[in-house]
C-alpha positions in Angstrom: -41.8 -22.7 22.1 -41.8 -19.6 19.9 -41.4 -17.4 22.9 -38.3 -19.3 24.1 -36.7 -18.9 20.9 -37.3 -15.4 21.0 -35.7 -15.6 24.5 -32.7 -17.7 23.3 -31.9 -15.3 19.9 -32.1 -11.8 22.3 -29.9 -13.7 24.9 -27.5 -14.4 21.9 -27.5 -11.3 20.3 -26.8 -9.4 23.4 -23.6 -12.0 24.0 -22.6 -10.9 20.3 -22.9 -7.1 21.5 -21.0 -7.5 23.9 -18.5 -9.5 22.2 -18.2 -7.0 19.3 -18.0 -4.0 22.2 -15.0 -5.6 23.8 -13.6 -5.9 19.9 -14.7 -2.0 19.4 -12.5 -0.9 22.5 -9.6 -3.4 21.8 -9.2 -1.6 18.5 -9.6 1.8 20.0 -6.8 1.5 22.2 -4.4 -0.2 19.3 -5.4 2.7 17.4 -4.2 5.1 19.9 -1.1 2.8 20.6 -0.3 3.6 16.6 -0.5 7.0 16.9 2.0 6.9 19.9 4.1 4.3 18.0 4.4 6.8 15.0 5.5 9.5 17.5 8.0 7.5 18.5 9.4 6.7 15.4 9.3 9.9 14.2 11.0 11.8 17.4 13.9 8.5 17.3 12.8 7.7 20.6 12.7 3.9 20.2 16.3 4.4 18.2 17.7 6.1 21.9 15.8 3.7 24.0 17.2 0.4 22.1 20.6 1.8 23.1 19.8 3.1 26.6 17.1 0.9 28.2 16.7 1.2 31.0 16.3 4.5 31.1 14.1 7.6 33.0 12.0 9.7 31.1 14.2 12.8 32.0 17.5 10.9 30.5 15.3 10.0 27.4 13.8 13.5 26.8 17.3 15.3 27.9 18.9 12.6 25.2 16.2 13.2 22.4 16.3 17.2 23.2 12.5 17.0 24.3 10.1 17.5 27.1 10.2 15.6 29.8 6.5 15.7 31.0 5.3 14.7 27.2 8.2 12.2 26.9 6.7 10.8 30.3 3.0 10.5 29.1 4.4 9.1 25.9 5.7 6.2 27.7 2.8 6.0 30.2 0.7 4.8 27.3 3.0 2.5 25.8 3.7 1.0 28.8 -0.3 0.5 28.9 -0.1 -0.4 25.3 2.3 -3.6 25.7 5.2 -2.2 24.1 7.2 -0.7 26.7 8.3 -2.6 30.3 8.6 -0.3 33.2 10.2 -0.6 36.7 7.8 0.7 38.6 10.1 0.6 41.6 13.3 2.4 39.6 10.9 4.5 37.5 12.7 3.2 34.4 11.4 2.6 31.0 12.9 -0.3 29.0 12.1 -1.6 25.3 13.4 -5.1 24.9 15.5 -6.7 22.1 12.6 -8.0 20.7 10.5 -5.5 20.2 13.3 -2.9 19.1 13.9 -5.8 16.0 10.1 -4.2 14.7 10.5 -0.7 15.6 13.7 1.3 15.2 15.6 1.9 12.3 18.1 -0.5 12.8 15.5 -3.0 12.3 15.3 -2.1 8.5 13.4 -4.0 6.4 11.6 -5.1 9.5 10.5 -1.2 11.3 7.0 -1.6 11.3 6.9 2.0 13.0 7.6 3.7 10.0 3.9 1.8 8.9 2.2 3.5 12.2 2.8 6.9 10.5 -0.2 5.7 8.5 -2.7 5.9 10.8 -2.5 10.0 12.1 -1.6 10.8 8.2 -5.6 9.6 7.7 -6.4 11.3 10.1 -5.5 14.8 8.8 -8.0 14.1 6.4 -10.7 12.9 8.4 -13.2 15.7 7.6 -12.1 16.4 3.6 -12.7 12.8 3.1 -16.1 13.1 4.7 -16.6 16.3 1.8 -15.1 13.8 -0.8 -17.9 10.7 0.2 -20.5 13.6 -0.6 -19.3 15.1 -3.8 -17.6 12.3 -5.4 -13.9 14.6 -5.5 -11.0 14.1 -4.8 -7.7 15.1 -3.0 -4.2 16.2 -4.0 -0.9 15.0 -3.1 -0.1 18.2 -1.0 -3.5 17.8 0.8 -1.2 15.1 2.9 1.7 16.0 5.2 4.9 14.5 5.3 3.5 12.1 2.4 7.0 12.0 0.3 9.2 11.3 3.8 6.5 8.4 4.6 6.7 7.0 0.7 10.6 7.5 1.2 10.9 5.8 4.5 8.3 2.6 3.3 10.1 2.5 -0.3 13.9 2.3 1.8 12.6 -0.7 3.6 11.2 -2.6 0.7 13.0 -1.2 -2.6 16.3 0.0 -1.7 17.4 -2.2 0.8 16.6 -5.0 -1.4 17.8 -3.5 -4.6 21.1 -5.5 -5.5 20.2 -8.7 -3.6 16.7 -9.3 -4.5 15.4 -6.8 -7.5 18.1 -6.7 -9.9 18.2 -10.5 -9.8 14.5 -10.8 -11.0 15.7 -10.1 -14.3 18.6 -12.1 -15.8 21.3 -10.3 -16.8 20.6 -7.2 -16.0 23.4 -6.6 -13.4 25.4 -6.9 -16.1 23.5 -4.7 -18.5 24.0 -1.9 -16.2 27.4 -2.3 -15.5 27.8 -1.9 -19.2 25.2 1.2 -19.7 22.0 1.2 -20.2 18.9 3.5 -20.2 16.6 3.3 -17.2 13.4 5.3 -16.2 11.7 5.5 -13.0 7.7 6.3 -13.1 6.2 8.1 -10.2 9.8 8.2 -8.8 9.0 10.1 -5.1 12.0 10.6 -3.8 14.3 8.6 -6.2 16.3 6.8 -3.3 16.5 3.7 -5.3 17.7 5.8 -8.5 20.3 7.4 -6.7 21.6 3.9 -5.5 21.8 2.3 -8.9 23.7 5.6 -10.2 26.2 5.3 -7.5 26.8 1.7 -8.5 26.6 2.1 -12.1 28.2 4.9 -13.4 28.1 3.1 -16.8 23.9 3.7 -17.4 21.7 6.4 -17.2 19.1 7.1 -14.8 16.0 9.7 -14.7 13.0 9.6 -12.1 9.5 11.5 -13.4 7.3 12.6 -10.4 4.2 14.6 -10.3 5.8 16.3 -7.2 9.5 18.2 -7.4 9.5 18.3 -4.1 9.5 14.8 -3.6 12.5 14.0 -5.4 13.9 17.6 -4.8 16.8 16.7 -1.7 17.7 13.4 -3.4 18.1 15.7 -6.5 20.6 18.0 -4.2 22.3 15.3 -2.5 23.3 14.0 -5.8 24.7 17.5 -7.1 27.1 17.3 -3.4 27.6 13.8 -4.4 29.0 15.3 -7.9 26.6 12.2 -9.7 26.1 13.3 -13.6 24.1 10.1 -14.1 21.2 11.0 -12.7 18.6 13.4 -13.4 15.1 14.1 -12.1 11.6 15.8 -13.5 8.7 17.3 -12.3 6.2 15.7 -15.0 2.5 14.8 -15.1 2.5 11.0 -16.4 -0.4 11.5 -18.3 2.0 13.4 -20.3 5.0 11.4 -20.8 5.3 9.9 -24.3 8.6 8.8 -25.4 9.7 6.1 -28.2 11.9 3.3 -27.6 14.1 5.3 -25.7 14.7 3.1 -22.2 16.1 -0.2 -21.9 14.6 -0.6 -18.3 11.4 1.3 -16.8 10.6 0.5 -13.4 7.4 1.6 -11.1 7.3 1.1 -7.0 4.0 1.2 -5.8 3.0 4.0 -8.1 0.6 2.9 -10.9 -2.9 2.3 -9.1 -3.2 6.0 -8.1 -2.3 7.5 -11.0 -4.8 9.6 -13.3 -4.7 7.4 -16.2 -2.9 3.8 -15.4 -4.0 2.4 -18.1 -2.4 4.9 -20.4 0.2 5.2 -18.8 1.2 1.2 -19.2 0.7 1.5 -22.5 3.2 4.5 -22.8 5.8 2.7 -20.8 5.7 -0.4 -23.5 6.1 2.0 -26.0 9.1 3.8 -24.3 10.8 0.5 -24.3 13.6 -0.1 -26.5 13.5 -3.8 -28.4 14.3 -6.1 -25.7 13.5 -3.6 -23.1 11.9 -4.8 -19.7 9.7 -2.9 -17.4 9.3 -4.0 -13.9 6.4 -3.5 -11.5 5.9 -3.3 -7.9 2.8 -2.8 -6.7 0.5 -4.4 -4.0 -0.2 -8.2 -3.8 -3.9 -7.7 -3.3 -6.4 -9.8 -5.0 -9.2 -7.6 -7.4 -11.5 -9.3 -5.5 -12.7 -8.3 -2.3 -13.5 -12.1 -0.9 -10.4 -13.2 -1.8 -8.4 -10.4 0.3 -10.7 -11.4 3.4 -8.1 -13.2 5.0 -5.2 -11.1 3.9 -3.2 -10.2 7.2 -3.2 -6.7 6.3 -6.2 -6.0 4.4 -8.1 -3.8 6.9 -5.2 -1.3 6.7 -4.7 -1.3 3.5 -8.2 -0.4 2.2 -8.6 2.3 4.6 -5.4 3.7 2.9 -7.4 3.3 -0.4 -10.3 5.1 0.8 -8.3 7.9 2.7 -5.3 8.3 0.1 -4.7 6.4 -2.9 -8.7 6.5 -4.1 -9.3 10.4 -4.0 -5.6 10.9 -5.3 -6.8 9.4 -8.4 -9.9 10.8 -8.2 -8.7 14.2 -7.4 -6.7 13.9 -11.0 -9.6 12.8 -12.7 -8.2 8.8 -12.7 -10.6 6.1 -12.3 -9.7 5.4 -8.6 -8.5 2.2 -8.9 -7.4 2.0 -5.4 -4.9 0.2 -3.3 -6.3 -3.0 -4.0 -6.4 -3.1 -7.8 -5.3 -6.2 -7.4 -3.0 -8.8 -9.4 -5.8 -10.2 -11.7 -6.5 -6.3 -13.0 -3.2 -5.7 -13.1 -2.2 -8.4 -15.3 -4.8 -7.6 -17.8 -4.1 -4.0 -17.7 -0.3 -4.7 -18.9 -1.6 -7.5 -21.6 -3.8 -4.8 -23.1 -0.7 -2.2 -23.0 1.1 -4.7 -25.2 3.1 -6.8 -22.8 2.9 -10.6 -24.2 5.2 -11.9 -21.6 4.6 -11.5 -18.1 6.4 -12.9 -14.7 4.9 -12.4 -11.2 7.6 -12.9 -8.4 7.1 -12.3 -4.4 9.5 -11.3 -2.1 10.6 -12.7 1.4 11.1 -9.3 2.6 7.9 -7.8 0.9 5.4 -10.1 1.8 2.6 -7.2 0.8 4.2 -6.7 -2.6 3.9 -8.3 -6.0 7.2 -7.6 -8.3 6.2 -8.2 -12.1 8.8 -8.3 -15.0 6.9 -7.2 -18.0 8.5 -7.6 -21.9 6.6 -6.9 -25.5 6.2 -9.5 -27.8 
């Protein structure tokens, strides 16, 4: 009897092992496909294919000024990955309209190829993160190639594209105040593309962006100067040294709080920096602070992986607490209250299902 039970358990374990091995192989294929999607995005191959399909590998390479042999192998990988369609008789490749709606710049804010860049980006710090596991140390923003470019693209989809139709209306009367003229600060501004759009749309208001890395906002700073925009300025600043009182009518942070060296202190300093009646708008990841509530989150494995490979080590590298990407709505609300914000409203927007937008005011 016991022997039969043991055999049954052994058979079950074999089946489960084989099933999991199949899942792992599928994961490997998907991971490799994501690397190819990232390359296609960076080289604008999808954008060209969307306009020229069906197309030969040679014409696609010539159009993109690339080497045909590399382009042909890239096409083969994505054909086998189910992304690109292949006409074997005519040796032509096509990107369907449906798939172009998820992979091209014209698809913004739905261009998921932007997110594919996270996979190879994590790979660039793979060996260094292994050492961080052993030492407990962290990394710096400069350790991540093209990080600011990626964040600018991501922000363009979630924030910039939605500024006027979805984000500004979250705060009643904000549009009119911006037209009249108010003082606005974006903490951890990155490339500063949102500020550029706001400065152009509201010339009577004054805008300033602070970021730890000057190279992040330098291109936008130069563009603003070329456009003759005088109501926008940027400053390189470690936000742990930000200390102003009653200076701003509106403060924003977009996906910037959780990887700071002193998140709680920053929130308190933002509260202090607001003028009476001022408003703070925080966009951050809309997960839960509790792992068990994130298990069914559609991109939880990606977000926790990004946290492990970027957000946590960047915070620890600055001497911070390492809150991580999934610090969660519950902890965010608690920290906002501790910072002095007594009026809190959380919003989720249809175009940006993975982030939460909190409008916060002091009592």
